N, C-alpha and C positions, 0 to 999 in steps of 0.2 A: 326485253333486251336491254342489254346493259349498257352504263355510262362509256362514253370512247367509243362505245360500236360505234354500227356503219345500223344507219333506219333501213327498213322496209323501200322506201324511197328512195332511195342513197344507195342500196345495195342494189336495185332495177335497174340504175343508169350506172351501175360499173358490172355489171355479168355481161350484159355483149360483149368483155372489152376483153375477161377474165382469158387466160393461154394458159398450157402445159397442163391442163388436169390430171390431176394423178390418183380419180377412180370415180368423185361423182363432184355432180355441185355444189355439196353440201365440205366437199371440202376447199373446193373454190372459194364459199361464203367464210369457214369460218380461217383461212387463210385469209382472206379482205380483211374479215374483220382485227386478227394478231395486228395488218397491219395500222393499222388507221387506230387501235391502241394504242401504240405504240410511238409513234405519229404525233399524238395530237397531251399523251404521258412526256413522251419525251425520256425511257427508260433504258437504260442498256437490254443490250437484246438477250441476257443472261436473266434479269429479270421478268418476263414479259412468262404471266400466269399458262402454268402448265397447263392449261381449258388448252390452250391455242397448239402444244406439243412443243416437241424438240424446240429450244431455241434456235440451234444456229440452221432447221430445216428450215423455219418461217426467215432466220435470214441471208440464206444459200439467195433463195426463188425472188424475194427481195430481189436480190442486187439479180438476178437471171432477169428479172420483167423492167429492172428498169435498165436496163442494156442494148433489150427489144426492145425499149420504150415503150412498151407497154401503160406505163403510167401517164405518159406526151399522148399518147391513140386518146385513151383516155379523155384530159383536159379537151384535147379538142373536136372529139366528138360531140361534148358539152355544148358546145359556146353556139349562142345566139347572138351573134352578134351588128351592136348598130353604129355606121363606119358616118354618121352623122358627124361625130371627131371621135379626136382619140385624147389621151391625155397619158405623160410619158414624164416619169422620175425613176427613184432610186432610191434601195435601200440597205442598209447591209446587218449581218449578221456577225456578230462574234464566232470564233470559232473556238471550242472546245478544247484543252490540251487531249479529247479522244480522237480528238477528232485529226493530230497531226502523227505522223508519220510517212506521206505520203505526197512525193514531189507534182508542181506542174498539175496543180488539181483543184482550177481557178482561189488558189489560200495564197492571202500574201500578206505585211507587217507594214499599219500604219500606227500613228500617232496609239490607239487600244490596244498594240497588240494584235497579234493574224483573226484577220477579218476574213467571210466576202462578200462582194455584193453584187447585188439583184437588181439588174435595169429593167422596166419593165413594163409595155403598154399597152392600154384600158379603154372601152368601149368609153361610149357618154353615158353607157348608166349605170358606171365600176367595176365594169368585168372585164377577166383579164384575158387577152389576148396572145401574147407573149409577153415570157421573160430567156431571161439570159443570167451566165454567173461569170464573175471578172474577179480574179484579185482587187483587195483591198487601192490599192495604191493605181493599177489603172485607170484612164480619163475617163473622165466620163462622156464628153462629147461625144467622141467616137464611136458610139452604138448605136444612137440615133439612125443612121441609114441601113443599120443592121436591121433595128426591131420594125421599120418599119415593110423592109424590101420582105421578111414573111409575111404579112397580110396581104390577103391575099385578093384586098380589093384597098382600092389606095380611099385613102377615109378624106374628109370634107377637110378636115382642118387638123391640127397640132397643135395641144394646151400643152406649154410647158413653161418651168421661172425660165429667170432670164441670163440661168448658168449657160442657157441654150441659146444666147442670144448670139452669137458665131457666122460669118457670112458663108462659112461652107453647110453649116443649117441651112441658113433661108438660103441659099440656093439651092438648094437639095431640097428643098422643099418646094419652091418655083418650079422646078424640072417636076417638076409631078405631081401641076399647079393645083399644088394645098396651098391649104391656107397655113398661114403663120397668126397663132400668138400666143407671141412671147413678147414678152416686155425690153423695149430697148437700154443697154443699159447703160448708168448717167453717163460716158463716158463716149458715147456716142453721139456724133458730131448735128445728124439727125434723126430725132428723134418720130421717128412715126409709129402716126397710129400700130392700136392694137383692138378686139374687140374682149373691154372688159366685162364686161357682164359674162359674156363665152367663161374667161377668165380664170371665174368668179369655181369655177366648177376642176379647179384644176384639184381641188379638196375628194376630190371621187380617189383620187391616184393614191392620193392621200393612207384615206378611209381605210382604200383597198388589203395596205400593209399593213394601215394599226391588227386588219380583221388576224390575221395572218400570223403576226406577231403576237397574238395572246398563248398562239400555237408553241407548247419551249419547244420543242423538234425544229422552229424556222427559224425564232427568235435568238438560239445561240446554235450554233453546228455542229453537229456529232458525228455526222458522216466523213469518216474519209477518205471519197471520193468525192470528183466533182456529176461523177454520173447518179449514184445516190442521191447526195440530199439534190440537186435537181426536178429527183422525183419524185421526193419527199415538198418540194416547190409545186411541180404538176398536182400534186394529190389534191394539196388544200386546194390552190387554184381552182380545180376540179371542185370542189367539194362548195366553195367559194359562190 
């Protein structure tokens, strides 16, 4: 096995979710290796090694699978969630100039230039359950209800930093009968108690993003379209 390509164990996880076979299972394996090589190294499509075949064929096939939701299906299929609690946070991926040219594709301008936010929710073990993309100027708090609504089960508790200490968030969690493990802001008249021991686990979501940011194509957004960049995130989260 070459560096940056799928191990046999990883391929066995990916294989049942492949689609659009072009002849043989080996073809899909080669395509998957091309995809993971490109995601892990961040090289331009044109710079894919020749052993993977024509780069434009690989690129078109990746986009076709992304638009069909194949990579998200893989991400969901490998999950074995622990809903004792979930942890919420987000990370930001700076957009490379190669990602320019497409309007309204979850890319916005902030102080650091064009970038994309990636809000995510991970389970009690630190494994990602759901993630979305938003432009960098979008507010963080409104994403929480959508992240929780995407989960098939109600978690026992939601752990988040004090930025999420709003009446809207607290009311949403109360309606779901979910414990809020969120420190109160200093300007709160009522400084409610929260589980400080459980809150210490919030670093699990930060470590999740840390692992993904070791990969060039996530740390920097090279994809023009939101569907393609979301596919990159789903691929990496599935492997993680």
